[in-house]
Backbone as XML, in Angstrom:
<?xml version="1.0"?>
<chain id="A" units="angstrom">
  <residue number="1" name="MET">
    <atom name="N" x="-12.495" y="10.918" z="15.197"/>
    <atom name="CA" x="-11.516" y="11.387" z="14.266"/>
    <atom name="C" x="-12.183" y="12.190" z="13.140"/>
  </residue>
  <residue number="2" name="LYS">
    <atom name="N" x="-13.356" y="11.703" z="12.640"/>
    <atom name="CA" x="-14.035" y="12.401" z="11.577"/>
    <atom name="C" x="-14.514" y="13.771" z="12.041"/>
  </residue>
  <residue number="3" name="LEU">
    <atom name="N" x="-15.034" y="13.851" z="13.272"/>
    <atom name="CA" x="-15.520" y="15.120" z="13.814"/>
    <atom name="C" x="-14.359" y="16.114" z="13.868"/>
  </residue>
  <residue number="4" name="ARG">
    <atom name="N" x="-13.223" y="15.650" z="14.280"/>
    <atom name="CA" x="-12.041" y="16.521" z="14.351"/>
    <atom name="C" x="-11.692" y="17.047" z="12.959"/>
  </residue>
  <residue number="5" name="ARG">
    <atom name="N" x="-11.774" y="16.192" z="11.973"/>
    <atom name="CA" x="-11.440" y="16.606" z="10.597"/>
    <atom name="C" x="-12.478" y="17.606" z="10.072"/>
  </residue>
  <residue number="6" name="VAL">
    <atom name="N" x="-13.767" y="17.361" z="10.363"/>
    <atom name="CA" x="-14.838" y="18.271" z="9.952"/>
    <atom name="C" x="-14.659" y="19.634" z="10.558"/>
  </residue>
  <residue number="7" name="ILE">
    <atom name="N" x="-14.405" y="19.660" z="11.830"/>
    <atom name="CA" x="-14.249" y="20.968" z="12.516"/>
    <atom name="C" x="-13.000" y="21.647" z="11.985"/>
  </residue>
  <residue number="8" name="TYR">
    <atom name="N" x="-11.947" y="20.911" z="11.735"/>
    <atom name="CA" x="-10.707" y="21.508" z="11.209"/>
    <atom name="C" x="-10.991" y="22.120" z="9.817"/>
  </residue>
  <residue number="9" name="LEU">
    <atom name="N" x="-11.707" y="21.401" z="8.962"/>
    <atom name="CA" x="-12.005" y="21.928" z="7.634"/>
    <atom name="C" x="-12.921" y="23.122" z="7.676"/>
  </residue>
  <residue number="10" name="LEU">
    <atom name="N" x="-13.937" y="23.101" z="8.591"/>
    <atom name="CA" x="-14.786" y="24.237" z="8.765"/>
    <atom name="C" x="-13.975" y="25.439" z="9.229"/>
  </residue>
  <residue number="11" name="ALA">
    <atom name="N" x="-13.078" y="25.214" z="10.156"/>
    <atom name="CA" x="-12.263" y="26.336" z="10.645"/>
    <atom name="C" x="-11.385" y="26.897" z="9.554"/>
  </residue>
  <residue number="12" name="GLN">
    <atom name="N" x="-10.758" y="26.031" z="8.774"/>
    <atom name="CA" x="-9.880" y="26.475" z="7.723"/>
    <atom name="C" x="-10.636" y="27.271" z="6.674"/>
  </residue>
  <residue number="13" name="GLY">
    <atom name="N" x="-11.832" y="26.788" z="6.324"/>
    <atom name="CA" x="-12.594" y="27.462" z="5.287"/>
    <atom name="C" x="-13.284" y="28.699" z="5.696"/>
  </residue>
  <residue number="14" name="SER">
    <atom name="N" x="-13.512" y="28.880" z="6.984"/>
    <atom name="CA" x="-14.299" y="30.009" z="7.419"/>
    <atom name="C" x="-13.573" y="31.035" z="8.295"/>
  </residue>
  <residue number="15" name="ILE">
    <atom name="N" x="-12.469" y="30.685" z="8.807"/>
    <atom name="CA" x="-11.831" y="31.566" z="9.785"/>
    <atom name="C" x="-11.442" y="32.898" z="9.151"/>
  </residue>
  <residue number="16" name="PHE">
    <atom name="N" x="-10.958" y="32.832" z="7.934"/>
    <atom name="CA" x="-10.533" y="34.091" z="7.284"/>
    <atom name="C" x="-11.735" y="34.922" z="6.891"/>
  </residue>
  <residue number="17" name="ALA">
    <atom name="N" x="-12.813" y="34.329" z="6.503"/>
    <atom name="CA" x="-14.012" y="35.050" z="6.109"/>
    <atom name="C" x="-14.693" y="35.693" z="7.319"/>
  </residue>
  <residue number="18" name="LEU">
    <atom name="N" x="-14.625" y="35.044" z="8.459"/>
    <atom name="CA" x="-15.296" y="35.522" z="9.634"/>
    <atom name="C" x="-14.403" y="36.316" z="10.569"/>
  </residue>
  <residue number="19" name="PHE">
    <atom name="N" x="-13.129" y="36.260" z="10.387"/>
    <atom name="CA" x="-12.205" y="36.840" z="11.325"/>
    <atom name="C" x="-12.502" y="38.336" z="11.532"/>
  </residue>
  <residue number="20" name="ALA">
    <atom name="N" x="-12.767" y="39.048" z="10.464"/>
    <atom name="CA" x="-12.969" y="40.484" z="10.580"/>
    <atom name="C" x="-14.292" y="40.843" z="11.236"/>
  </residue>
  <residue number="21" name="THR">
    <atom name="N" x="-15.283" y="39.927" z="11.227"/>
    <atom name="CA" x="-16.587" y="40.263" z="11.754"/>
    <atom name="C" x="-16.802" y="39.735" z="13.160"/>
  </residue>
  <residue number="22" name="THR">
    <atom name="N" x="-15.911" y="38.893" z="13.656"/>
    <atom name="CA" x="-16.077" y="38.306" z="14.953"/>
    <atom name="C" x="-15.513" y="39.243" z="16.021"/>
  </residue>
  <residue number="23" name="SER">
    <atom name="N" x="-16.327" y="39.502" z="17.031"/>
    <atom name="CA" x="-15.797" y="40.322" z="18.116"/>
    <atom name="C" x="-14.970" y="39.461" z="19.054"/>
  </residue>
  <residue number="24" name="HIS">
    <atom name="N" x="-13.928" y="39.999" z="19.529"/>
    <atom name="CA" x="-13.022" y="39.250" z="20.390"/>
    <atom name="C" x="-13.139" y="39.772" z="21.833"/>
  </residue>
  <residue number="25" name="ALA">
    <atom name="N" x="-14.381" y="39.768" z="22.270"/>
    <atom name="CA" x="-14.675" y="40.274" z="23.583"/>
    <atom name="C" x="-14.121" y="39.354" z="24.636"/>
  </residue>
  <residue number="26" name="GLN">
    <atom name="N" x="-13.970" y="39.890" z="25.824"/>
    <atom name="CA" x="-13.417" y="39.114" z="26.930"/>
    <atom name="C" x="-14.472" y="38.222" z="27.581"/>
  </residue>
  <residue number="27" name="SER">
    <atom name="N" x="-15.703" y="38.299" z="27.134"/>
    <atom name="CA" x="-16.749" y="37.444" z="27.710"/>
    <atom name="C" x="-17.182" y="36.383" z="26.712"/>
  </residue>
  <residue number="28" name="ILE">
    <atom name="N" x="-17.807" y="35.350" z="27.193"/>
    <atom name="CA" x="-18.271" y="34.259" z="26.333"/>
    <atom name="C" x="-19.280" y="34.841" z="25.340"/>
  </residue>
  <residue number="29" name="PRO">
    <atom name="N" x="-19.124" y="34.511" z="24.057"/>
    <atom name="CA" x="-20.093" y="35.015" z="23.059"/>
    <atom name="C" x="-21.494" y="34.517" z="23.355"/>
  </residue>
  <residue number="30" name="ARG">
    <atom name="N" x="-22.467" y="35.254" z="22.916"/>
    <atom name="CA" x="-23.887" y="34.920" z="23.091"/>
    <atom name="C" x="-24.390" y="34.306" z="21.797"/>
  </residue>
  <residue number="31" name="PHE">
    <atom name="N" x="-24.859" y="33.098" z="21.869"/>
    <atom name="CA" x="-25.487" y="32.403" z="20.771"/>
    <atom name="C" x="-26.967" y="32.282" z="21.035"/>
  </residue>
  <residue number="32" name="ASP">
    <atom name="N" x="-27.752" y="32.230" z="19.999"/>
    <atom name="CA" x="-29.219" y="32.038" z="20.090"/>
    <atom name="C" x="-29.480" y="30.543" z="20.195"/>
  </residue>
  <residue number="33" name="VAL">
    <atom name="N" x="-29.358" y="30.004" z="21.394"/>
    <atom name="CA" x="-29.425" y="28.553" z="21.594"/>
    <atom name="C" x="-30.831" y="28.039" z="21.239"/>
  </residue>
  <residue number="34" name="GLU">
    <atom name="N" x="-31.862" y="28.772" z="21.586"/>
    <atom name="CA" x="-33.247" y="28.268" z="21.266"/>
    <atom name="C" x="-33.407" y="28.123" z="19.751"/>
  </residue>
  <residue number="35" name="ALA">
    <atom name="N" x="-32.933" y="29.105" z="18.969"/>
    <atom name="CA" x="-33.035" y="29.063" z="17.514"/>
    <atom name="C" x="-32.206" y="27.894" z="16.976"/>
  </residue>
  <residue number="36" name="TYR">
    <atom name="N" x="-31.002" y="27.701" z="17.510"/>
    <atom name="CA" x="-30.149" y="26.631" z="17.074"/>
    <atom name="C" x="-30.798" y="25.266" z="17.345"/>
  </residue>
  <residue number="37" name="CYS">
    <atom name="N" x="-31.343" y="25.095" z="18.546"/>
    <atom name="CA" x="-31.950" y="23.825" z="18.899"/>
    <atom name="C" x="-33.269" y="23.592" z="18.137"/>
  </residue>
  <residue number="38" name="LYS">
    <atom name="N" x="-33.999" y="24.659" z="17.839"/>
    <atom name="CA" x="-35.200" y="24.485" z="16.998"/>
    <atom name="C" x="-34.822" y="23.975" z="15.618"/>
  </residue>
  <residue number="39" name="GLU">
    <atom name="N" x="-33.695" y="24.494" z="15.074"/>
    <atom name="CA" x="-33.247" y="24.038" z="13.783"/>
    <atom name="C" x="-32.804" y="22.593" z="13.826"/>
  </residue>
  <residue number="40" name="VAL">
    <atom name="N" x="-32.086" y="22.217" z="14.880"/>
    <atom name="CA" x="-31.654" y="20.817" z="15.052"/>
    <atom name="C" x="-32.900" y="19.937" z="15.150"/>
  </residue>
  <residue number="41" name="SER">
    <atom name="N" x="-33.873" y="20.360" z="15.914"/>
    <atom name="CA" x="-35.117" y="19.589" z="16.037"/>
    <atom name="C" x="-35.871" y="19.510" z="14.725"/>
  </residue>
  <residue number="42" name="ARG">
    <atom name="N" x="-35.927" y="20.639" z="13.999"/>
    <atom name="CA" x="-36.640" y="20.666" z="12.700"/>
    <atom name="C" x="-36.051" y="19.682" z="11.734"/>
  </residue>
  <residue number="43" name="VAL">
    <atom name="N" x="-34.738" y="19.606" z="11.677"/>
    <atom name="CA" x="-34.056" y="18.719" z="10.769"/>
    <atom name="C" x="-34.374" y="17.271" z="11.099"/>
  </residue>
  <residue number="44" name="SER">
    <atom name="N" x="-34.597" y="16.993" z="12.371"/>
    <atom name="CA" x="-34.931" y="15.633" z="12.794"/>
    <atom name="C" x="-36.410" y="15.373" z="12.840"/>
  </residue>
  <residue number="45" name="GLY">
    <atom name="N" x="-37.231" y="16.227" z="12.256"/>
    <atom name="CA" x="-38.695" y="15.973" z="12.206"/>
    <atom name="C" x="-39.503" y="16.753" z="13.211"/>
  </residue>
  <residue number="46" name="GLY">
    <atom name="N" x="-38.906" y="17.634" z="13.967"/>
    <atom name="CA" x="-39.625" y="18.454" z="14.912"/>
    <atom name="C" x="-39.816" y="17.814" z="16.275"/>
  </residue>
  <residue number="47" name="SER">
    <atom name="N" x="-38.912" y="16.962" z="16.659"/>
    <atom name="CA" x="-39.008" y="16.215" z="17.919"/>
    <atom name="C" x="-38.785" y="17.137" z="19.127"/>
  </residue>
  <residue number="48" name="ALA">
    <atom name="N" x="-39.720" y="17.097" z="20.074"/>
    <atom name="CA" x="-39.549" y="17.830" z="21.338"/>
    <atom name="C" x="-38.448" y="17.221" z="22.158"/>
  </residue>
  <residue number="49" name="THR">
    <atom name="N" x="-38.269" y="15.917" z="22.079"/>
    <atom name="CA" x="-37.211" y="15.240" z="22.794"/>
    <atom name="C" x="-35.843" y="15.734" z="22.312"/>
  </residue>
  <residue number="50" name="ILE">
    <atom name="N" x="-35.697" y="15.822" z="21.016"/>
    <atom name="CA" x="-34.419" y="16.294" z="20.418"/>
    <atom name="C" x="-34.185" y="17.768" z="20.860"/>
  </residue>
  <residue number="51" name="TYR">
    <atom name="N" x="-35.232" y="18.574" z="20.792"/>
    <atom name="CA" x="-35.071" y="19.988" z="21.208"/>
    <atom name="C" x="-34.637" y="20.110" z="22.655"/>
  </residue>
  <residue number="52" name="ASN">
    <atom name="N" x="-35.332" y="19.387" z="23.572"/>
    <atom name="CA" x="-34.976" y="19.452" z="24.985"/>
    <atom name="C" x="-33.561" y="18.913" z="25.252"/>
  </residue>
  <residue number="53" name="GLY">
    <atom name="N" x="-33.236" y="17.833" z="24.566"/>
    <atom name="CA" x="-31.861" y="17.285" z="24.709"/>
    <atom name="C" x="-30.796" y="18.270" z="24.231"/>
  </residue>
  <residue number="54" name="CYS">
    <atom name="N" x="-31.109" y="18.928" z="23.126"/>
    <atom name="CA" x="-30.182" y="19.939" z="22.588"/>
    <atom name="C" x="-30.010" y="21.072" z="23.592"/>
  </residue>
  <residue number="55" name="ILE">
    <atom name="N" x="-31.095" y="21.592" z="24.140"/>
    <atom name="CA" x="-31.008" y="22.673" z="25.131"/>
    <atom name="C" x="-30.140" y="22.233" z="26.337"/>
  </residue>
  <residue number="56" name="THR">
    <atom name="N" x="-30.373" y="21.032" z="26.807"/>
    <atom name="CA" x="-29.579" y="20.505" z="27.951"/>
    <atom name="C" x="-28.101" y="20.395" z="27.594"/>
  </residue>
  <residue number="57" name="MET">
    <atom name="N" x="-27.801" y="19.866" z="26.414"/>
    <atom name="CA" x="-26.400" y="19.758" z="26.007"/>
    <atom name="C" x="-25.758" y="21.140" z="25.851"/>
  </residue>
  <residue number="58" name="GLU">
    <atom name="N" x="-26.461" y="22.086" z="25.277"/>
    <atom name="CA" x="-25.943" y="23.415" z="25.114"/>
    <atom name="C" x="-25.709" y="24.115" z="26.462"/>
  </residue>
  <residue number="59" name="GLN">
    <atom name="N" x="-26.640" y="23.886" z="27.383"/>
    <atom name="CA" x="-26.490" y="24.494" z="28.735"/>
    <atom name="C" x="-25.267" y="23.913" z="29.429"/>
  </residue>
  <residue number="60" name="ASP">
    <atom name="N" x="-25.120" y="22.581" z="29.364"/>
    <atom name="CA" x="-23.955" y="21.934" z="29.973"/>
    <atom name="C" x="-22.648" y="22.448" z="29.380"/>
  </residue>
  <residue number="61" name="ALA">
    <atom name="N" x="-22.606" y="22.574" z="28.056"/>
    <atom name="CA" x="-21.412" y="23.047" z="27.384"/>
    <atom name="C" x="-21.096" y="24.485" z="27.765"/>
  </residue>
  <residue number="62" name="TYR">
    <atom name="N" x="-22.154" y="25.350" z="27.821"/>
    <atom name="CA" x="-21.968" y="26.739" z="28.224"/>
    <atom name="C" x="-21.411" y="26.822" z="29.641"/>
  </residue>
  <residue number="63" name="ASP">
    <atom name="N" x="-22.018" y="26.083" z="30.542"/>
    <atom name="CA" x="-21.576" y="26.086" z="31.944"/>
    <atom name="C" x="-20.130" y="25.648" z="32.085"/>
  </residue>
  <residue number="64" name="ALA">
    <atom name="N" x="-19.720" y="24.643" z="31.292"/>
    <atom name="CA" x="-18.313" y="24.193" z="31.336"/>
    <atom name="C" x="-17.377" y="25.254" z="30.788"/>
  </residue>
  <residue number="65" name="LEU">
    <atom name="N" x="-17.756" y="25.885" z="29.703"/>
    <atom name="CA" x="-16.932" y="26.990" z="29.164"/>
    <atom name="C" x="-16.822" y="28.127" z="30.143"/>
  </residue>
  <residue number="66" name="LYS">
    <atom name="N" x="-17.915" y="28.432" z="30.796"/>
    <atom name="CA" x="-17.934" y="29.578" z="31.716"/>
    <atom name="C" x="-16.927" y="29.388" z="32.869"/>
  </residue>
  <residue number="67" name="THR">
    <atom name="N" x="-16.817" y="28.140" z="33.346"/>
    <atom name="CA" x="-15.895" y="27.901" z="34.477"/>
    <atom name="C" x="-14.439" y="27.973" z="34.120"/>
  </residue>
  <residue number="68" name="ARG">
    <atom name="N" x="-14.117" y="27.800" z="32.823"/>
    <atom name="CA" x="-12.688" y="27.850" z="32.421"/>
    <atom name="C" x="-12.385" y="28.939" z="31.423"/>
  </residue>
  <residue number="69" name="TRP">
    <atom name="N" x="-13.323" y="29.860" z="31.183"/>
    <atom name="CA" x="-13.185" y="30.855" z="30.162"/>
    <atom name="C" x="-11.863" y="31.642" z="30.242"/>
  </residue>
  <residue number="70" name="GLU">
    <atom name="N" x="-11.516" y="32.104" z="31.451"/>
    <atom name="CA" x="-10.308" y="32.935" z="31.612"/>
    <atom name="C" x="-9.025" y="32.189" z="31.262"/>
  </residue>
  <residue number="71" name="SER">
    <atom name="N" x="-9.047" y="30.871" z="31.318"/>
    <atom name="CA" x="-7.818" y="30.107" z="31.043"/>
    <atom name="C" x="-7.680" y="29.713" z="29.576"/>
  </residue>
  <residue number="72" name="ILE">
    <atom name="N" x="-8.678" y="30.015" z="28.779"/>
    <atom name="CA" x="-8.632" y="29.665" z="27.310"/>
    <atom name="C" x="-7.919" y="30.802" z="26.591"/>
  </residue>
  <residue number="73" name="PRO">
    <atom name="N" x="-6.845" y="30.433" z="25.847"/>
    <atom name="CA" x="-6.102" y="31.456" z="25.108"/>
    <atom name="C" x="-6.988" y="32.238" z="24.117"/>
  </residue>
  <residue number="74" name="GLU">
    <atom name="N" x="-6.720" y="33.502" z="23.938"/>
    <atom name="CA" x="-7.496" y="34.352" z="23.080"/>
    <atom name="C" x="-7.577" y="33.796" z="21.625"/>
  </residue>
  <residue number="75" name="GLN">
    <atom name="N" x="-6.473" y="33.303" z="21.116"/>
    <atom name="CA" x="-6.451" y="32.752" z="19.770"/>
    <atom name="C" x="-7.398" y="31.560" z="19.658"/>
  </residue>
  <residue number="76" name="THR">
    <atom name="N" x="-7.434" y="30.710" z="20.680"/>
    <atom name="CA" x="-8.342" y="29.548" z="20.704"/>
    <atom name="C" x="-9.768" y="30.015" z="20.780"/>
  </residue>
  <residue number="77" name="ARG">
    <atom name="N" x="-10.035" y="31.017" z="21.618"/>
    <atom name="CA" x="-11.400" y="31.581" z="21.715"/>
    <atom name="C" x="-11.874" y="32.069" z="20.365"/>
  </residue>
  <residue number="78" name="ALA">
    <atom name="N" x="-11.047" y="32.855" z="19.644"/>
    <atom name="CA" x="-11.434" y="33.425" z="18.396"/>
    <atom name="C" x="-11.673" y="32.368" z="17.355"/>
  </residue>
  <residue number="79" name="CYS">
    <atom name="N" x="-10.750" y="31.420" z="17.234"/>
    <atom name="CA" x="-10.884" y="30.353" z="16.257"/>
    <atom name="C" x="-12.149" y="29.527" z="16.518"/>
  </residue>
  <residue number="80" name="CYS">
    <atom name="N" x="-12.336" y="29.134" z="17.753"/>
    <atom name="CA" x="-13.465" y="28.272" z="18.114"/>
    <atom name="C" x="-14.794" y="29.015" z="18.029"/>
  </residue>
  <residue number="81" name="GLU">
    <atom name="N" x="-14.811" y="30.283" z="18.300"/>
    <atom name="CA" x="-16.025" y="31.059" z="18.136"/>
    <atom name="C" x="-16.436" y="31.048" z="16.674"/>
  </residue>
  <residue number="82" name="ASN">
    <atom name="N" x="-15.470" y="31.199" z="15.753"/>
    <atom name="CA" x="-15.763" y="31.160" z="14.318"/>
    <atom name="C" x="-16.364" y="29.809" z="13.921"/>
  </residue>
  <residue number="83" name="VAL">
    <atom name="N" x="-15.743" y="28.746" z="14.410"/>
    <atom name="CA" x="-16.247" y="27.394" z="14.108"/>
    <atom name="C" x="-17.669" y="27.222" z="14.618"/>
  </residue>
  <residue number="84" name="ALA">
    <atom name="N" x="-17.910" y="27.660" z="15.845"/>
    <atom name="CA" x="-19.247" y="27.539" z="16.470"/>
    <atom name="C" x="-20.306" y="28.342" z="15.681"/>
  </residue>
  <residue number="85" name="ARG">
    <atom name="N" x="-19.941" y="29.525" z="15.231"/>
    <atom name="CA" x="-20.873" y="30.342" z="14.469"/>
    <atom name="C" x="-21.219" y="29.741" z="13.109"/>
  </residue>
  <residue number="86" name="VAL">
    <atom name="N" x="-20.196" y="29.162" z="12.466"/>
    <atom name="CA" x="-20.429" y="28.546" z="11.157"/>
    <atom name="C" x="-21.467" y="27.414" z="11.285"/>
  </residue>
  <residue number="87" name="THR">
    <atom name="N" x="-21.458" y="26.712" z="12.401"/>
    <atom name="CA" x="-22.375" y="25.627" z="12.613"/>
    <atom name="C" x="-23.732" y="26.039" z="13.188"/>
  </residue>
  <residue number="88" name="GLY">
    <atom name="N" x="-23.947" y="27.345" z="13.333"/>
    <atom name="CA" x="-25.259" y="27.805" z="13.771"/>
    <atom name="C" x="-25.232" y="28.448" z="15.150"/>
  </residue>
  <residue number="89" name="GLY">
    <atom name="N" x="-24.095" y="28.451" z="15.830"/>
    <atom name="CA" x="-23.999" y="29.064" z="17.138"/>
    <atom name="C" x="-24.236" y="28.032" z="18.237"/>
  </residue>
  <residue number="90" name="SER">
    <atom name="N" x="-23.322" y="27.116" z="18.378"/>
    <atom name="CA" x="-23.426" y="26.030" z="19.334"/>
    <atom name="C" x="-22.306" y="26.047" z="20.387"/>
  </residue>
  <residue number="91" name="TYR">
    <atom name="N" x="-22.690" y="26.056" z="21.664"/>
    <atom name="CA" x="-21.711" y="25.998" z="22.729"/>
    <atom name="C" x="-21.075" y="24.605" z="22.784"/>
  </residue>
  <residue number="92" name="ASN">
    <atom name="N" x="-21.819" y="23.608" z="22.381"/>
    <atom name="CA" x="-21.290" y="22.254" z="22.345"/>
    <atom name="C" x="-20.156" y="22.141" z="21.331"/>
  </residue>
  <residue number="93" name="ILE">
    <atom name="N" x="-20.378" y="22.708" z="20.142"/>
    <atom name="CA" x="-19.306" y="22.726" z="19.130"/>
    <atom name="C" x="-18.143" y="23.599" z="19.627"/>
  </residue>
  <residue number="94" name="PHE">
    <atom name="N" x="-18.460" y="24.749" z="20.210"/>
    <atom name="CA" x="-17.436" y="25.651" z="20.703"/>
    <atom name="C" x="-16.572" y="24.894" z="21.730"/>
  </residue>
  <residue number="95" name="GLY">
    <atom name="N" x="-17.182" y="24.246" z="22.709"/>
    <atom name="CA" x="-16.428" y="23.507" z="23.712"/>
    <atom name="C" x="-15.575" y="22.379" z="23.139"/>
  </residue>
  <residue number="96" name="GLY">
    <atom name="N" x="-16.141" y="21.672" z="22.178"/>
    <atom name="CA" x="-15.358" y="20.579" z="21.555"/>
    <atom name="C" x="-14.173" y="21.113" z="20.810"/>
  </residue>
  <residue number="97" name="CYS">
    <atom name="N" x="-14.337" y="22.231" z="20.138"/>
    <atom name="CA" x="-13.224" y="22.887" z="19.437"/>
    <atom name="C" x="-12.163" y="23.306" z="20.423"/>
  </residue>
  <residue number="98" name="VAL">
    <atom name="N" x="-12.548" y="23.904" z="21.537"/>
    <atom name="CA" x="-11.601" y="24.366" z="22.544"/>
    <atom name="C" x="-10.770" y="23.134" z="23.034"/>
  </residue>
  <residue number="99" name="GLU">
    <atom name="N" x="-11.465" y="22.044" z="23.321"/>
    <atom name="CA" x="-10.741" y="20.848" z="23.815"/>
    <atom name="C" x="-9.723" y="20.366" z="22.777"/>
  </residue>
  <residue number="100" name="MET">
    <atom name="N" x="-10.117" y="20.320" z="21.508"/>
    <atom name="CA" x="-9.212" y="19.830" z="20.458"/>
    <atom name="C" x="-8.050" y="20.787" z="20.258"/>
  </residue>
  <residue number="101" name="GLU">
    <atom name="N" x="-8.321" y="22.105" z="20.344"/>
    <atom name="CA" x="-7.237" y="23.070" z="20.179"/>
    <atom name="C" x="-6.231" y="23.009" z="21.323"/>
  </residue>
  <residue number="102" name="VAL">
    <atom name="N" x="-6.751" y="22.865" z="22.544"/>
    <atom name="CA" x="-5.838" y="22.729" z="23.697"/>
    <atom name="C" x="-5.022" y="21.474" z="23.583"/>
  </residue>
  <residue number="103" name="ASP">
    <atom name="N" x="-5.668" y="20.370" z="23.213"/>
    <atom name="CA" x="-4.938" y="19.096" z="23.059"/>
    <atom name="C" x="-3.880" y="19.240" z="21.955"/>
  </residue>
  <residue number="104" name="ALA">
    <atom name="N" x="-4.237" y="19.846" z="20.827"/>
    <atom name="CA" x="-3.290" y="20.006" z="19.737"/>
    <atom name="C" x="-2.106" y="20.906" z="20.097"/>
  </residue>
  <residue number="105" name="SER">
    <atom name="N" x="-2.388" y="21.972" z="20.863"/>
    <atom name="CA" x="-1.308" y="22.830" z="21.252"/>
    <atom name="C" x="-0.371" y="22.210" z="22.255"/>
  </residue>
  <residue number="106" name="ASN">
    <atom name="N" x="-0.873" y="21.219" z="22.983"/>
    <atom name="CA" x="-0.067" y="20.508" z="23.970"/>
    <atom name="C" x="0.774" y="19.371" z="23.350"/>
  </residue>
  <residue number="107" name="SER">
    <atom name="N" x="0.452" y="19.017" z="22.112"/>
    <atom name="CA" x="1.217" y="17.966" z="21.445"/>
    <atom name="C" x="1.356" y="18.288" z="19.911"/>
  </residue>
  <residue number="108" name="PRO">
    <atom name="N" x="2.157" y="19.284" z="19.610"/>
    <atom name="CA" x="2.329" y="19.695" z="18.234"/>
    <atom name="C" x="2.941" y="18.587" z="17.362"/>
  </residue>
  <residue number="109" name="GLU">
    <atom name="N" x="2.485" y="18.495" z="16.139"/>
    <atom name="CA" x="3.027" y="17.535" z="15.171"/>
    <atom name="C" x="4.323" y="18.064" z="14.635"/>
  </residue>
  <residue number="110" name="ALA">
    <atom name="N" x="5.203" y="17.191" z="14.177"/>
    <atom name="CA" x="6.441" y="17.575" z="13.554"/>
    <atom name="C" x="6.562" y="16.792" z="12.214"/>
  </residue>
  <residue number="111" name="PHE">
    <atom name="N" x="6.953" y="17.499" z="11.215"/>
    <atom name="CA" x="7.130" y="16.905" z="9.901"/>
    <atom name="C" x="8.432" y="16.091" z="9.954"/>
  </residue>
  <residue number="112" name="LYS">
    <atom name="N" x="8.409" y="14.891" z="9.324"/>
    <atom name="CA" x="9.606" y="14.019" z="9.311"/>
    <atom name="C" x="9.944" y="13.657" z="7.905"/>
  </residue>
  <residue number="113" name="PHE">
    <atom name="N" x="11.187" y="13.780" z="7.550"/>
    <atom name="CA" x="11.672" y="13.384" z="6.229"/>
    <atom name="C" x="12.084" y="11.954" z="6.243"/>
  </residue>
</chain>
């Protein structure tokens, strides 16, 4: 639940700032995964295990996105690309955002008086 809230807040705070600069190409965006994972590893003390695990997780997330890319709505792609870029360019974050957006669009909330 906290991750969902963090991603939501990141999206709300950054989507308008990044909207004009994000390309809305029909292909999966290219992130610098090695640089991202080096930073993740650096923050944790420079662990090779953390780096390798990060690369594996990013690859798995990219492969999963690739198989369903055409079925992801353009609005979800754009929003989640912005969220992923704010966090450093992570396919894992991108994929998690897509999942939450799809779930949210399938069960919209209604305000009750």
